All heavy atoms as TSV, in Angstrom:
chain	resi	resn	atom	element	x	y	z
A	1	MET	N	N	0.841	-1.188	0.000
A	1	MET	CA	C	0.000	0.000	0.000
A	1	MET	C	C	0.883	1.247	0.000
A	1	MET	O	O	1.872	1.308	0.681
A	1	MET	CB	C	-0.817	0.031	1.267
A	1	MET	CG	C	-2.296	-0.186	1.268
A	1	MET	SD	S	-3.263	0.029	-0.145
A	1	MET	CE	C	-4.448	-1.204	0.185
A	2	GLU	N	N	0.461	2.191	-0.785
A	2	GLU	CA	C	1.126	3.487	-0.823
A	2	GLU	C	C	0.145	4.558	-0.361
A	2	GLU	O	O	-1.060	4.409	-0.536
A	2	GLU	CB	C	1.585	3.827	-2.241
A	2	GLU	CG	C	2.697	2.965	-2.750
A	2	GLU	CD	C	3.273	3.494	-4.051
A	2	GLU	OE1	O	3.339	4.722	-4.228
A	2	GLU	OE2	O	3.643	2.658	-4.878
A	3	THR	N	N	0.681	5.608	0.211
A	3	THR	CA	C	-0.128	6.761	0.592
A	3	THR	C	C	0.497	7.988	-0.051
A	3	THR	O	O	1.681	8.261	0.150
A	3	THR	CB	C	-0.170	6.933	2.123
A	3	THR	OG1	O	-0.733	5.760	2.701
A	3	THR	CG2	C	-1.008	8.144	2.508
A	4	LYS	N	N	-0.300	8.692	-0.847
A	4	LYS	CA	C	0.178	9.914	-1.492
A	4	LYS	C	C	-0.886	10.989	-1.400
A	4	LYS	O	O	-2.078	10.693	-1.357
A	4	LYS	CB	C	0.521	9.662	-2.958
A	4	LYS	CG	C	1.774	8.836	-3.145
A	4	LYS	CD	C	2.224	8.852	-4.581
A	4	LYS	CE	C	3.494	8.019	-4.709
A	4	LYS	NZ	N	3.935	7.925	-6.091
A	5	THR	N	N	-0.427	12.226	-1.414
A	5	THR	CA	C	-1.325	13.373	-1.403
A	5	THR	C	C	-1.212	14.085	-2.744
A	5	THR	O	O	-0.108	14.348	-3.218
A	5	THR	CB	C	-0.972	14.327	-0.249
A	5	THR	OG1	O	-1.094	13.603	0.987
A	5	THR	CG2	C	-1.914	15.525	-0.218
A	6	PHE	N	N	-2.371	14.351	-3.343
A	6	PHE	CA	C	-2.444	15.000	-4.645
A	6	PHE	C	C	-3.250	16.290	-4.521
A	6	PHE	O	O	-4.257	16.326	-3.820
A	6	PHE	CB	C	-3.152	14.096	-5.660
A	6	PHE	CG	C	-2.517	12.747	-5.835
A	6	PHE	CD1	C	-2.997	11.650	-5.138
A	6	PHE	CD2	C	-1.456	12.578	-6.703
A	6	PHE	CE1	C	-2.425	10.393	-5.300
A	6	PHE	CE2	C	-0.875	11.321	-6.869
A	6	PHE	CZ	C	-1.358	10.233	-6.168
A	7	SER	N	N	-2.841	17.342	-5.218
A	7	SER	CA	C	-3.621	18.579	-5.278
A	7	SER	C	C	-4.849	18.348	-6.153
A	7	SER	O	O	-4.770	17.625	-7.149
A	7	SER	CB	C	-2.792	19.707	-5.886
A	7	SER	OG	O	-1.688	19.997	-5.090
A	8	VAL	N	N	-5.951	18.978	-5.773
A	8	VAL	CA	C	-7.177	18.898	-6.571
A	8	VAL	C	C	-7.748	20.307	-6.690
A	8	VAL	O	O	-8.028	20.954	-5.678
A	8	VAL	CB	C	-8.229	17.959	-5.927
A	8	VAL	CG1	C	-9.473	17.900	-6.801
A	8	VAL	CG2	C	-7.661	16.562	-5.717
A	9	SER	N	N	-7.931	20.764	-7.912
A	9	SER	CA	C	-8.537	22.077	-8.120
A	9	SER	C	C	-10.003	21.904	-8.490
A	9	SER	O	O	-10.419	20.852	-8.975
A	9	SER	CB	C	-7.806	22.840	-9.229
A	9	SER	OG	O	-7.893	22.146	-10.451
A	10	GLY	N	N	-10.781	22.944	-8.214
A	10	GLY	CA	C	-12.188	22.939	-8.581
A	10	GLY	C	C	-13.139	22.576	-7.451
A	10	GLY	O	O	-14.350	22.673	-7.612
A	11	MET	N	N	-12.624	22.171	-6.298
A	11	MET	CA	C	-13.494	21.809	-5.164
A	11	MET	C	C	-13.863	23.073	-4.382
A	11	MET	O	O	-12.986	23.862	-4.051
A	11	MET	CB	C	-12.788	20.825	-4.229
A	11	MET	CG	C	-12.445	19.505	-4.852
A	11	MET	SD	S	-11.748	18.323	-3.657
A	11	MET	CE	C	-10.303	19.202	-3.064
A	12	MET	N	N	-15.164	23.220	-4.110
A	12	MET	CA	C	-15.631	24.412	-3.413
A	12	MET	C	C	-16.414	24.118	-2.126
A	12	MET	O	O	-16.526	24.979	-1.276
A	12	MET	CB	C	-16.533	25.240	-4.332
A	12	MET	CG	C	-15.898	25.652	-5.618
A	12	MET	SD	S	-14.580	26.815	-5.307
A	12	MET	CE	C	-14.043	27.162	-6.954
A	13	CYS	N	N	-16.980	22.907	-2.016
A	13	CYS	CA	C	-17.904	22.651	-0.909
A	13	CYS	C	C	-17.872	21.184	-0.490
A	13	CYS	O	O	-17.134	20.383	-1.055
A	13	CYS	CB	C	-19.327	23.029	-1.331
A	13	CYS	SG	S	-19.923	22.036	-2.731
A	14	GLU	N	N	-18.689	20.852	0.506
A	14	GLU	CA	C	-18.767	19.477	1.002
A	14	GLU	C	C	-19.254	18.516	-0.084
A	14	GLU	O	O	-18.851	17.359	-0.120
A	14	GLU	CB	C	-19.692	19.403	2.221
A	14	GLU	CG	C	-19.111	20.055	3.464
A	14	GLU	CD	C	-17.856	19.358	3.974
A	14	GLU	OE1	O	-17.805	18.113	3.968
A	14	GLU	OE2	O	-16.918	20.070	4.375
A	15	HIS	N	N	-20.116	18.992	-0.961
A	15	HIS	CA	C	-20.600	18.152	-2.066
A	15	HIS	C	C	-19.429	17.780	-2.984
A	15	HIS	O	O	-19.310	16.628	-3.418
A	15	HIS	CB	C	-21.691	18.887	-2.841
A	15	HIS	CG	C	-22.233	18.127	-4.005
A	15	HIS	ND1	N	-23.060	17.040	-3.851
A	15	HIS	CD2	C	-22.044	18.281	-5.336
A	15	HIS	CE1	C	-23.357	16.550	-5.044
A	15	HIS	NE2	N	-22.757	17.294	-5.973
A	16	CYS	N	N	-18.577	18.741	-3.282
A	16	CYS	CA	C	-17.390	18.479	-4.104
A	16	CYS	C	C	-16.485	17.469	-3.410
A	16	CYS	O	O	-15.991	16.526	-4.045
A	16	CYS	CB	C	-16.600	19.769	-4.332
A	16	CYS	SG	S	-17.456	21.052	-5.263
A	17	LYS	N	N	-16.282	17.666	-2.131
A	17	LYS	CA	C	-15.450	16.750	-1.343
A	17	LYS	C	C	-15.993	15.333	-1.446
A	17	LYS	O	O	-15.244	14.391	-1.708
A	17	LYS	CB	C	-15.427	17.214	0.115
A	17	LYS	CG	C	-14.718	16.272	1.047
A	17	LYS	CD	C	-14.802	16.749	2.492
A	17	LYS	CE	C	-14.214	15.700	3.405
A	17	LYS	NZ	N	-14.234	16.068	4.801
A	18	ALA	N	N	-17.290	15.184	-1.258
A	18	ALA	CA	C	-17.916	13.858	-1.311
A	18	ALA	C	C	-17.783	13.242	-2.702
A	18	ALA	O	O	-17.528	12.037	-2.829
A	18	ALA	CB	C	-19.383	13.958	-0.909
A	19	ASN	N	N	-17.952	14.038	-3.756
A	19	ASN	CA	C	-17.814	13.527	-5.134
A	19	ASN	C	C	-16.424	12.962	-5.387
A	19	ASN	O	O	-16.277	11.878	-5.951
A	19	ASN	CB	C	-18.090	14.632	-6.156
A	19	ASN	CG	C	-19.550	14.881	-6.374
A	19	ASN	OD1	O	-20.396	14.097	-5.967
A	19	ASN	ND2	N	-19.858	15.986	-7.016
A	20	VAL	N	N	-15.412	13.699	-4.988
A	20	VAL	CA	C	-14.032	13.272	-5.229
A	20	VAL	C	C	-13.728	12.010	-4.413
A	20	VAL	O	O	-13.171	11.045	-4.935
A	20	VAL	CB	C	-13.037	14.411	-4.904
A	20	VAL	CG1	C	-11.604	13.907	-4.923
A	20	VAL	CG2	C	-13.218	15.562	-5.896
A	21	GLU	N	N	-14.110	12.006	-3.144
A	21	GLU	CA	C	-13.857	10.829	-2.306
A	21	GLU	C	C	-14.588	9.601	-2.852
A	21	GLU	O	O	-14.011	8.518	-2.937
A	21	GLU	CB	C	-14.272	11.095	-0.861
A	21	GLU	CG	C	-13.328	12.038	-0.142
A	21	GLU	CD	C	-13.747	12.351	1.279
A	21	GLU	OE1	O	-14.888	12.026	1.680
A	21	GLU	OE2	O	-12.921	12.940	2.008
A	22	ARG	N	N	-15.831	9.770	-3.242
A	22	ARG	CA	C	-16.629	8.655	-3.765
A	22	ARG	C	C	-16.013	8.101	-5.053
A	22	ARG	O	O	-15.913	6.892	-5.243
A	22	ARG	CB	C	-18.065	9.108	-4.019
A	22	ARG	CG	C	-19.026	7.995	-4.387
A	22	ARG	CD	C	-20.463	8.473	-4.583
A	22	ARG	NE	N	-20.916	9.438	-3.594
A	22	ARG	CZ	C	-21.164	10.731	-3.845
A	22	ARG	NH1	N	-21.032	11.219	-5.065
A	22	ARG	NH2	N	-21.566	11.537	-2.887
A	23	ALA	N	N	-15.573	8.988	-5.941
A	23	ALA	CA	C	-14.982	8.568	-7.208
A	23	ALA	C	C	-13.717	7.750	-6.971
A	23	ALA	O	O	-13.494	6.726	-7.622
A	23	ALA	CB	C	-14.662	9.783	-8.073
A	24	LEU	N	N	-12.903	8.179	-6.033
A	24	LEU	CA	C	-11.656	7.467	-5.769
A	24	LEU	C	C	-11.895	6.145	-5.048
A	24	LEU	O	O	-11.287	5.128	-5.390
A	24	LEU	CB	C	-10.702	8.353	-4.966
A	24	LEU	CG	C	-10.120	9.528	-5.759
A	24	LEU	CD1	C	-9.436	10.509	-4.829
A	24	LEU	CD2	C	-9.161	9.037	-6.824
A	25	LYS	N	N	-12.784	6.153	-4.070
A	25	LYS	CA	C	-13.046	4.926	-3.305
A	25	LYS	C	C	-13.701	3.839	-4.157
A	25	LYS	O	O	-13.622	2.667	-3.810
A	25	LYS	CB	C	-13.917	5.240	-2.089
A	25	LYS	CG	C	-13.177	6.030	-1.025
A	25	LYS	CD	C	-14.091	6.390	0.132
A	25	LYS	CE	C	-13.375	7.216	1.175
A	25	LYS	NZ	N	-14.278	7.611	2.273
A	26	ALA	N	N	-14.293	4.215	-5.274
A	26	ALA	CA	C	-14.947	3.235	-6.151
A	26	ALA	C	C	-13.939	2.483	-7.018
A	26	ALA	O	O	-14.285	1.478	-7.635
A	26	ALA	CB	C	-15.969	3.940	-7.043
A	27	ILE	N	N	-12.707	2.930	-7.050
A	27	ILE	CA	C	-11.683	2.306	-7.891
A	27	ILE	C	C	-11.093	1.094	-7.166
A	27	ILE	O	O	-10.705	1.187	-6.001
A	27	ILE	CB	C	-10.552	3.307	-8.206
A	27	ILE	CG1	C	-11.095	4.533	-8.929
A	27	ILE	CG2	C	-9.464	2.637	-9.023
A	27	ILE	CD1	C	-10.083	5.645	-9.061
A	28	VAL	N	N	-11.005	-0.017	-7.902
A	28	VAL	CA	C	-10.359	-1.209	-7.352
A	28	VAL	C	C	-8.894	-0.875	-7.094
A	28	VAL	O	O	-8.206	-0.355	-7.974
A	28	VAL	CB	C	-10.471	-2.402	-8.330
A	28	VAL	CG1	C	-9.641	-3.572	-7.850
A	28	VAL	CG2	C	-11.918	-2.796	-8.521
A	29	GLY	N	N	-8.452	-1.115	-5.875
A	29	GLY	CA	C	-7.076	-0.830	-5.495
A	29	GLY	C	C	-6.950	0.381	-4.592
A	29	GLY	O	O	-5.919	0.564	-3.953
A	30	VAL	N	N	-7.999	1.207	-4.521
A	30	VAL	CA	C	-7.985	2.352	-3.614
A	30	VAL	C	C	-8.614	1.905	-2.299
A	30	VAL	O	O	-9.761	1.466	-2.264
A	30	VAL	CB	C	-8.746	3.564	-4.187
A	30	VAL	CG1	C	-8.864	4.668	-3.146
A	30	VAL	CG2	C	-8.044	4.083	-5.433
A	31	ASP	N	N	-7.841	2.002	-1.226
A	31	ASP	CA	C	-8.312	1.591	0.097
A	31	ASP	C	C	-9.044	2.728	0.798
A	31	ASP	O	O	-10.055	2.510	1.448
A	31	ASP	CB	C	-7.129	1.114	0.938
A	31	ASP	CG	C	-7.556	0.533	2.268
A	31	ASP	OD1	O	-8.425	-0.359	2.254
A	31	ASP	OD2	O	-7.029	0.970	3.304
A	32	ASN	N	N	-8.525	3.947	0.657
A	32	ASN	CA	C	-9.153	5.092	1.315
A	32	ASN	C	C	-8.762	6.373	0.578
A	32	ASN	O	O	-7.701	6.458	-0.027
A	32	ASN	CB	C	-8.717	5.185	2.778
A	32	ASN	CG	C	-9.563	6.176	3.556
A	32	ASN	OD1	O	-10.764	6.292	3.324
A	32	ASN	ND2	N	-8.962	6.900	4.475
A	33	ALA	N	N	-9.654	7.357	0.647
A	33	ALA	CA	C	-9.394	8.685	0.084
A	33	ALA	C	C	-9.970	9.714	1.038
A	33	ALA	O	O	-11.121	9.590	1.454
A	33	ALA	CB	C	-10.032	8.824	-1.286
A	34	SER	N	N	-9.164	10.699	1.397
A	34	SER	CA	C	-9.600	11.725	2.339
A	34	SER	C	C	-9.271	13.106	1.777
A	34	SER	O	O	-8.098	13.449	1.594
A	34	SER	CB	C	-8.892	11.518	3.681
A	34	SER	OG	O	-9.272	12.506	4.594
A	35	VAL	N	N	-10.313	13.886	1.520
A	35	VAL	CA	C	-10.160	15.215	0.928
A	35	VAL	C	C	-10.056	16.274	2.014
A	35	VAL	O	O	-10.765	16.234	3.012
A	35	VAL	CB	C	-11.369	15.544	0.013
A	35	VAL	CG1	C	-11.373	17.015	-0.376
A	35	VAL	CG2	C	-11.349	14.667	-1.220
A	36	SER	N	N	-9.167	17.237	1.805
A	36	SER	CA	C	-9.079	18.429	2.644
A	36	SER	C	C	-9.465	19.617	1.774
A	36	SER	O	O	-8.729	19.990	0.849
A	36	SER	CB	C	-7.659	18.622	3.179
A	36	SER	OG	O	-7.541	19.909	3.766
A	37	LEU	N	N	-10.642	20.186	2.054
A	37	LEU	CA	C	-11.063	21.370	1.297
A	37	LEU	C	C	-10.144	22.553	1.584
A	37	LEU	O	O	-9.827	23.331	0.679
A	37	LEU	CB	C	-12.503	21.742	1.643
A	37	LEU	CG	C	-13.596	20.874	1.032
A	37	LEU	CD1	C	-14.962	21.300	1.562
A	37	LEU	CD2	C	-13.583	20.951	-0.481
A	38	ALA	N	N	-9.713	22.689	2.829
A	38	ALA	CA	C	-8.854	23.808	3.218
A	38	ALA	C	C	-7.531	23.786	2.462
A	38	ALA	O	O	-7.026	24.829	2.035
A	38	ALA	CB	C	-8.607	23.782	4.719
A	39	ASN	N	N	-6.972	22.590	2.279
A	39	ASN	CA	C	-5.686	22.464	1.604
A	39	ASN	C	C	-5.819	22.169	0.112
A	39	ASN	O	O	-4.815	22.087	-0.595
A	39	ASN	CB	C	-4.852	21.364	2.261
A	39	ASN	CG	C	-4.488	21.713	3.676
A	39	ASN	OD1	O	-4.245	22.873	3.995
A	39	ASN	ND2	N	-4.461	20.733	4.542
A	40	LYS	N	N	-7.065	21.961	-0.334
A	40	LYS	CA	C	-7.353	21.645	-1.740
A	40	LYS	C	C	-6.545	20.441	-2.227
A	40	LYS	O	O	-5.884	20.478	-3.266
A	40	LYS	CB	C	-7.121	22.862	-2.630
A	40	LYS	CG	C	-8.034	24.029	-2.280
A	40	LYS	CD	C	-7.943	25.111	-3.304
A	40	LYS	CE	C	-8.744	26.335	-2.948
A	40	LYS	NZ	N	-10.109	26.153	-2.631
A	41	ASN	N	N	-6.605	19.360	-1.412
A	41	ASN	CA	C	-5.906	18.149	-1.807
A	41	ASN	C	C	-6.636	16.906	-1.320
A	41	ASN	O	O	-7.615	17.001	-0.579
A	41	ASN	CB	C	-4.451	18.164	-1.307
A	41	ASN	CG	C	-4.336	18.170	0.198
A	41	ASN	OD1	O	-5.192	17.689	0.921
A	41	ASN	ND2	N	-3.242	18.710	0.690
A	42	VAL	N	N	-6.150	15.757	-1.768
A	42	VAL	CA	C	-6.714	14.471	-1.361
A	42	VAL	C	C	-5.549	13.538	-1.041
A	42	VAL	O	O	-4.564	13.487	-1.769
A	42	VAL	CB	C	-7.640	13.863	-2.443
A	42	VAL	CG1	C	-6.912	13.618	-3.744
A	42	VAL	CG2	C	-8.302	12.594	-1.946
A	43	THR	N	N	-5.675	12.841	0.076
A	43	THR	CA	C	-4.699	11.831	0.454
A	43	THR	C	C	-5.318	10.477	0.163
A	43	THR	O	O	-6.432	10.196	0.612
A	43	THR	CB	C	-4.319	11.967	1.936
A	43	THR	OG1	O	-3.774	13.275	2.138
A	43	THR	CG2	C	-3.288	10.924	2.338
A	44	VAL	N	N	-4.592	9.665	-0.612
A	44	VAL	CA	C	-5.126	8.392	-1.078
A	44	VAL	C	C	-4.215	7.248	-0.634
A	44	VAL	O	O	-2.999	7.317	-0.801
A	44	VAL	CB	C	-5.241	8.378	-2.622
A	44	VAL	CG1	C	-5.920	7.096	-3.098
A	44	VAL	CG2	C	-5.984	9.594	-3.130
A	45	ASP	N	N	-4.832	6.215	-0.045
A	45	ASP	CA	C	-4.146	4.961	0.262
A	45	ASP	C	C	-4.518	3.993	-0.849
A	45	ASP	O	O	-5.702	3.717	-1.053
A	45	ASP	CB	C	-4.611	4.385	1.604
A	45	ASP	CG	C	-4.359	5.336	2.770
A	45	ASP	OD1	O	-3.340	6.046	2.752
A	45	ASP	OD2	O	-5.190	5.359	3.689
A	46	TYR	N	N	-3.518	3.489	-1.572
A	46	TYR	CA	C	-3.827	2.644	-2.722
A	46	TYR	C	C	-2.739	1.613	-2.981
A	46	TYR	O	O	-1.605	1.754	-2.537
A	46	TYR	CB	C	-4.045	3.498	-3.968
A	46	TYR	CG	C	-2.810	4.217	-4.468
A	46	TYR	CD1	C	-2.084	3.709	-5.547
A	46	TYR	CD2	C	-2.382	5.395	-3.885
A	46	TYR	CE1	C	-0.960	4.364	-6.018
A	46	TYR	CE2	C	-1.256	6.054	-4.344
A	46	TYR	CZ	C	-0.551	5.539	-5.407
A	46	TYR	OH	O	0.573	6.176	-5.874
A	47	ASP	N	N	-3.117	0.589	-3.729
A	47	ASP	CA	C	-2.200	-0.461	-4.155
A	47	ASP	C	C	-1.707	-0.108	-5.553
A	47	ASP	O	O	-2.482	-0.155	-6.516
A	47	ASP	CB	C	-2.924	-1.809	-4.157
A	47	ASP	CG	C	-2.016	-2.978	-4.471
A	47	ASP	OD1	O	-0.977	-2.773	-5.133
A	47	ASP	OD2	O	-2.358	-4.101	-4.079
A	48	ALA	N	N	-0.433	0.244	-5.661
A	48	ALA	CA	C	0.133	0.680	-6.941
A	48	ALA	C	C	0.149	-0.432	-7.992
A	48	ALA	O	O	0.293	-0.150	-9.183
A	48	ALA	CB	C	1.535	1.223	-6.729
A	49	LEU	N	N	-0.022	-1.671	-7.575
A	49	LEU	CA	C	-0.087	-2.769	-8.535
A	49	LEU	C	C	-1.454	-2.853	-9.205
A	49	LEU	O	O	-1.595	-3.463	-10.264
A	49	LEU	CB	C	0.236	-4.101	-7.853
A	49	LEU	CG	C	1.642	-4.225	-7.266
A	49	LEU	CD1	C	1.790	-5.544	-6.512
A	49	LEU	CD2	C	2.699	-4.090	-8.354
A	50	LEU	N	N	-2.460	-2.247	-8.581
A	50	LEU	CA	C	-3.831	-2.323	-9.098
A	50	LEU	C	C	-4.328	-1.033	-9.735
A	50	LEU	O	O	-5.219	-1.058	-10.585
A	50	LEU	CB	C	-4.793	-2.727	-7.981
A	50	LEU	CG	C	-4.560	-4.098	-7.339
A	50	LEU	CD1	C	-5.510	-4.305	-6.185
A	50	LEU	CD2	C	-4.721	-5.199	-8.381
A	51	VAL	N	N	-3.784	0.094	-9.320
A	51	VAL	CA	C	-4.283	1.380	-9.819
A	51	VAL	C	C	-3.126	2.379	-9.916
A	51	VAL	O	O	-2.228	2.378	-9.080
A	51	VAL	CB	C	-5.424	1.929	-8.922
A	51	VAL	CG1	C	-4.940	2.216	-7.516
A	51	VAL	CG2	C	-6.063	3.156	-9.525
A	52	SER	N	N	-3.175	3.214	-10.941
A	52	SER	CA	C	-2.139	4.233	-11.132
A	52	SER	C	C	-2.699	5.617	-10.813
A	52	SER	O	O	-3.915	5.833	-10.853
A	52	SER	CB	C	-1.652	4.218	-12.581
A	52	SER	OG	O	-2.656	4.736	-13.436
A	53	PRO	N	N	-1.820	6.565	-10.522
A	53	PRO	CA	C	-2.280	7.939	-10.316
A	53	PRO	C	C	-3.047	8.488	-11.525
A	53	PRO	O	O	-4.004	9.245	-11.363
A	53	PRO	CB	C	-0.983	8.709	-10.071
A	53	PRO	CG	C	-0.095	7.695	-9.420
A	53	PRO	CD	C	-0.410	6.415	-10.162
A	54	ASP	N	N	-2.661	8.093	-12.733
A	54	ASP	CA	C	-3.376	8.562	-13.926
A	54	ASP	C	C	-4.815	8.051	-13.957
A	54	ASP	O	O	-5.727	8.770	-14.371
A	54	ASP	CB	C	-2.648	8.151	-15.201
A	54	ASP	CG	C	-1.418	9.002	-15.466
A	54	ASP	OD1	O	-1.404	10.172	-15.048
A	54	ASP	OD2	O	-0.474	8.490	-16.096
A	55	GLN	N	N	-5.030	6.812	-13.513
A	55	GLN	CA	C	-6.392	6.275	-13.441
A	55	GLN	C	C	-7.210	7.043	-12.408
A	55	GLN	O	O	-8.387	7.332	-12.631
A	55	GLN	CB	C	-6.363	4.788	-13.078
A	55	GLN	CG	C	-5.845	3.908	-14.190
A	55	GLN	CD	C	-5.611	2.487	-13.720
A	55	GLN	OE1	O	-4.859	2.249	-12.781
A	55	GLN	NE2	N	-6.260	1.537	-14.389
A	56	MET	N	N	-6.585	7.371	-11.285
A	56	MET	CA	C	-7.284	8.146	-10.255
A	56	MET	C	C	-7.610	9.540	-10.769
A	56	MET	O	O	-8.710	10.048	-10.545
A	56	MET	CB	C	-6.437	8.211	-8.980
A	56	MET	CG	C	-6.308	6.877	-8.285
A	56	MET	SD	S	-5.458	6.960	-6.704
A	56	MET	CE	C	-3.745	6.943	-7.227
A	57	LYS	N	N	-6.669	10.146	-11.495
A	57	LYS	CA	C	-6.891	11.483	-12.070
A	57	LYS	C	C	-8.097	11.466	-12.999
A	57	LYS	O	O	-8.940	12.360	-12.951
A	57	LYS	CB	C	-5.639	11.936	-12.821
A	57	LYS	CG	C	-5.781	13.289	-13.466
A	57	LYS	CD	C	-4.511	13.697	-14.172
A	57	LYS	CE	C	-4.692	15.068	-14.820
A	57	LYS	NZ	N	-3.448	15.583	-15.364
A	58	SER	N	N	-8.203	10.432	-13.831
A	58	SER	CA	C	-9.333	10.316	-14.758
A	58	SER	C	C	-10.655	10.169	-14.019
A	58	SER	O	O	-11.656	10.792	-14.386
A	58	SER	CB	C	-9.139	9.117	-15.683
A	58	SER	OG	O	-8.057	9.326	-16.541
A	59	ALA	N	N	-10.669	9.362	-12.967
A	59	ALA	CA	C	-11.894	9.160	-12.183
A	59	ALA	C	C	-12.336	10.459	-11.521
A	59	ALA	O	O	-13.528	10.778	-11.489
A	59	ALA	CB	C	-11.675	8.078	-11.137
A	60	VAL	N	N	-11.393	11.231	-11.016
A	60	VAL	CA	C	-11.717	12.510	-10.378
A	60	VAL	C	C	-12.292	13.473	-11.417
A	60	VAL	O	O	-13.303	14.136	-11.175
A	60	VAL	CB	C	-10.475	13.108	-9.677
A	60	VAL	CG1	C	-10.703	14.564	-9.286
A	60	VAL	CG2	C	-10.119	12.280	-8.453
A	61	ALA	N	N	-11.687	13.542	-12.590
A	61	ALA	CA	C	-12.167	14.435	-13.651
A	61	ALA	C	C	-13.576	14.055	-14.107
A	61	ALA	O	O	-14.404	14.928	-14.384
A	61	ALA	CB	C	-11.207	14.410	-14.839
A	62	GLU	N	N	-13.862	12.762	-14.153
A	62	GLU	CA	C	-15.178	12.297	-14.580
A	62	GLU	C	C	-16.266	12.557	-13.533
A	62	GLU	O	O	-17.457	12.555	-13.843
A	62	GLU	CB	C	-15.134	10.803	-14.895
A	62	GLU	CG	C	-14.359	10.496	-16.154
A	62	GLU	CD	C	-14.147	9.014	-16.377
A	62	GLU	OE1	O	-14.781	8.187	-15.691
A	62	GLU	OE2	O	-13.340	8.664	-17.265
A	63	SER	N	N	-15.864	12.808	-12.282
A	63	SER	CA	C	-16.856	13.008	-11.221
A	63	SER	C	C	-17.326	14.454	-11.133
A	63	SER	O	O	-18.253	14.762	-10.390
A	63	SER	CB	C	-16.276	12.576	-9.864
A	63	SER	OG	O	-15.270	13.474	-9.431
A	64	GLY	N	N	-16.720	15.353	-11.888
A	64	GLY	CA	C	-17.122	16.760	-11.867
A	64	GLY	C	C	-16.041	17.624	-12.489
A	64	GLY	O	O	-15.146	17.119	-13.155
A	65	ASN	N	N	-16.117	18.910	-12.269
A	65	ASN	CA	C	-15.129	19.837	-12.831
A	65	ASN	C	C	-13.913	19.955	-11.910
A	65	ASN	O	O	-13.602	21.037	-11.408
A	65	ASN	CB	C	-15.754	21.221	-13.047
A	65	ASN	CG	C	-16.732	21.215	-14.193
A	65	ASN	OD1	O	-16.540	20.501	-15.181
A	65	ASN	ND2	N	-17.791	21.986	-14.064
A	66	TYR	N	N	-13.265	18.833	-11.688
A	66	TYR	CA	C	-12.124	18.787	-10.792
A	66	TYR	C	C	-10.908	18.309	-11.575
A	66	TYR	O	O	-11.016	17.520	-12.501
A	66	TYR	CB	C	-12.364	17.811	-9.628
A	66	TYR	CG	C	-13.739	17.923	-9.016
A	66	TYR	CD1	C	-14.626	16.870	-9.087
A	66	TYR	CD2	C	-14.151	19.101	-8.405
A	66	TYR	CE1	C	-15.881	16.968	-8.537
A	66	TYR	CE2	C	-15.414	19.207	-7.862
A	66	TYR	CZ	C	-16.286	18.151	-7.930
A	66	TYR	OH	O	-17.537	18.252	-7.392
A	67	GLU	N	N	-9.740	18.790	-11.166
A	67	GLU	CA	C	-8.493	18.336	-11.788
A	67	GLU	C	C	-7.502	17.958	-10.693
A	67	GLU	O	O	-7.152	18.786	-9.853
A	67	GLU	CB	C	-7.909	19.411	-12.681
A	67	GLU	CG	C	-6.702	18.906	-13.428
A	67	GLU	CD	C	-6.162	19.870	-14.454
A	67	GLU	OE1	O	-6.875	20.824	-14.817
A	67	GLU	OE2	O	-5.032	19.674	-14.885
A	68	MET	N	N	-7.093	16.703	-10.728
A	68	MET	CA	C	-6.139	16.207	-9.750
A	68	MET	C	C	-4.760	16.194	-10.376
A	68	MET	O	O	-4.575	15.741	-11.505
A	68	MET	CB	C	-6.531	14.772	-9.340
A	68	MET	CG	C	-5.691	14.217	-8.216
A	68	MET	SD	S	-6.274	12.575	-7.701
A	68	MET	CE	C	-5.144	11.555	-8.636
A	69	SER	N	N	-3.770	16.715	-9.645
A	69	SER	CA	C	-2.395	16.676	-10.144
A	69	SER	C	C	-1.806	15.296	-9.885
A	69	SER	O	O	-2.175	14.619	-8.937
A	69	SER	CB	C	-1.546	17.735	-9.428
A	69	SER	OG	O	-1.406	17.385	-8.065
A	70	VAL	N	N	-0.919	14.860	-10.750
A	70	VAL	CA	C	-0.226	13.575	-10.540
A	70	VAL	C	C	1.264	13.760	-10.635
A	70	VAL	O	O	1.760	14.718	-11.102
A	70	VAL	CB	C	-0.673	12.480	-11.525
A	70	VAL	CG1	C	-2.073	12.039	-11.209
A	70	VAL	CG2	C	-0.549	12.914	-12.944
């Protein structure tokens, strides 16, 4: 398991936070995702053998007008 923090732009409220967390947690290989609205980032616990940061970035973008840095 790896834990990394990624910047996410476009989040404004609790609804945005929930969208990003839900999108990431739905990916096979992601164990946990925790968004900080104050810091505009997300900390993700994931298995690098099952999921890549690029896959997570795509899932975040598909969940709304958000952009996750990788």
